[in-house]
Each structure stands twice: as C-alpha cells, then as structure tokens.
C-alpha positions, 0 to 999 in steps of 0.5 A, a space after each residue: 673527512 679531511 680537514 678544511 673540507 665541507 660535505 653537503 648531503 641533500 636527500 629527496 622526498 619519499 615520493 621521489 624515492 629519496 632522489 633529489 630533483 635537479 632544480 631543488 638540488 641546485 637551489 639548496 646547494 647554492 643557498 648553502 654556499 652563499 651562506 658560507 661565503 656570507 659568514 666568511 665576509 662577516 667574520 673578515 669584515 671584507 666585501 670579498 670572501 677570504 676563501 673559495 670552495 672547490 669540488 673534490 667529490 660528487 655522488 649522484 646516488 641517493 642521497 646526493 652528496 657534494 664534497 668541497 675543499 676550502 681554498 684560501 684566496 690569500 695564504 696569509 689570511 685564514 679565517 676558515 675556522 672562525 667562519 665555519 664556527 659562526 655558521 654552525 653557531 647560528 644553526 645551533 642557536 636556533 636548533 637548541 633554542 639558546 637564543 636568550 641574550 644572543 644576536 644573530 645578523 639579519 642576513 644569516 637569518 635570511 640565509 637560513 630561511 632560504 636554505 630551509 625554504 624547500 625542505 618539506 617540498 622537494 627536499 627531505 633534509 640537508 646535512 652539512 659536515 664541516 670539520 668537527 661540526 655536523 648539522 642537519 636541516 629538517 622539517 623540525 628545524 624549519 619549524 623552529 626557524 619560523 618561530 625565531 623569525 616570527 616575532 617582530 618589533 615596529 618603529 617609525 624612523 628612517 634609514 640611509 644608504 645606496 639604492 642598488 636593486 629594484 623589482 617592480 615586476 608584477 607589482 612586487 614594488 621592492 627595492 634594497 638599500 645598502 647602508 654605510 653602517 648597521 645591517 648589510 642591506 634592508 628590503 624596502 616595500 613601497 606603494 605604487 605612488 612611489 614607483 617613479 621616485 624609486 626608479 629615479 633613485 636607482 644607483 643613488 644615495 637615499 633616505 627612506 622614511 617609514 615603518 621599520 621592522 626588527 626581528 627579536 634576535 637582531 638589533 638592526 632592521 631587516 625591512 621598511 615599509 616606505 612612506 617617503 624617499 629623499 634622493 641626495 645629490 652625488 658627492 661631486 655636486 655638493 659645494 665645497 667649504 670654499 664655495 660656501 664661504 660668504 654664502 650668509 654674510 649677515 649671519 652674525 648680525 652686528 657681532 664679529 665672528 669671534 663675538 658670535 662664537 663666544 655668545 653661542 659657547 656661553 649660552 651652552 655653558 649657562 
C-alpha cells in the first residue's frame, strides 16, 4: 500500500453472506472518517483538519473496501503521521488493555464507541490499514471497549461554555455545550422543567450546575445531569471599566483609595 493512504475494509454479517448493508457501510465509513479528522484536529490544536481524504479506490465485492489518500490542506503543515499514530494508539491501548497511567480524550472514546456500534448487528468487522498501522475492530474489541467506558466517577460541580445544540424530540432533553477549556464538548441531560430555559439558552454562553460524570480514562467530564442553567449576557452588553467608574462611591468609607488598598494588603500579609 502506498504511503499516506488509508484502506478501510468493512465485512458484512454471515446472514448477509458477508455482504455489507448500504446504510451500515455508509455509517461505518463516516464514523471512521470523523474519528480520523477529529484526531487530526486534536494533534494540530486547530478547529479545521490539516488534511482531507480523497478516494482512490473502491471495491463492492465482499468485503467492501475503500482506499483513500490523505491530502494536505497546507503543503507546509504535515501532521498526518502524528494524527494516524494517535488514532492507532487509542485503538491499541484499548485492545491491549494497556490503559494504566494513560489518558484518552473523551471525544476519541465516543468516536471509537460510534465506530463499533454496528459491529455484531449489521457489520461483522472493520479493518483499517494506515501506513505501517493495521487495526481490526471486532465483537471482541467492542466488548473491551464497553469495559473501558463503563467505570465512571461522579461529582457535583458546574461547567461553562457555549450552548450550540439541543434535542427535545421525543423527550430526549439533551443539549451540548462547548467549553473554552477542558473537553471539546459536554453532553447535558436536563429535566422537563428546564426545557424553556434550555431553549432560551441556545447560542448563548451558559453555566450549568449538576452531577458531572467522568470516565476512568479521562480527566475531563463527558456529560452532566443538569440541575440549574444560568445564561450570561452577550459580551457587548456587559459594562466597560469606564462605565463602572463611580458605581460604588462609598465603597472605601472614610478612607482614601490608597488607604483602603493598603488596609486590604496589610490584612492579607498578617
């Protein structure tokens, strides 16, 4: 296989004679492509992927096979090796059970979960070959995957970020926020009583309080069961320092500004 190529082989179930169903093939392929791009963005620290995938080969015979080449967005920035290595390392850490002392980003765990979701249902296995790396996702890997994501820790706290997605269809009552720091996104579950507030918060910077959930392999929470939602005003509506001038004229009492600051400083030193 040529350098900077990725080959994806998807095998259908025995009841389909090894042929893969169309929707399962598309979903499986999309899940892998999303995971590869996400790994690329994690490595680069950018919101846009540093390379795109271009199809160079297709085979509809069993098993279905797609060959793609990785093409740089910018010829001066080549992070393909690092991205592919990280993608494989995530798989290998789960497959080998060598997770002690390691941390895996929650989004990569979510991607691996999504990739393996149809295995055992409409897909028998998925094989991904990337340069010198070769990985196979099977029912056995799916079982190990589920064991990795099962242990959770809980903590009552809060998280802040932009609320940019919500789903209230059939009482799913879920929204996502995207924090400035920490995890890329957090899934937020909320009660019926908070629906109006959640809808009002769409596209706004918010603070949500409740029970955070942490996976054992990640230091960042991946979801929160929301108890309170606070919506912050847009930045342009916040007062400037100039506008705050004189807002509390009696704050220092009979002391001058210098004496007031000195009193606070001396209190901290003592």
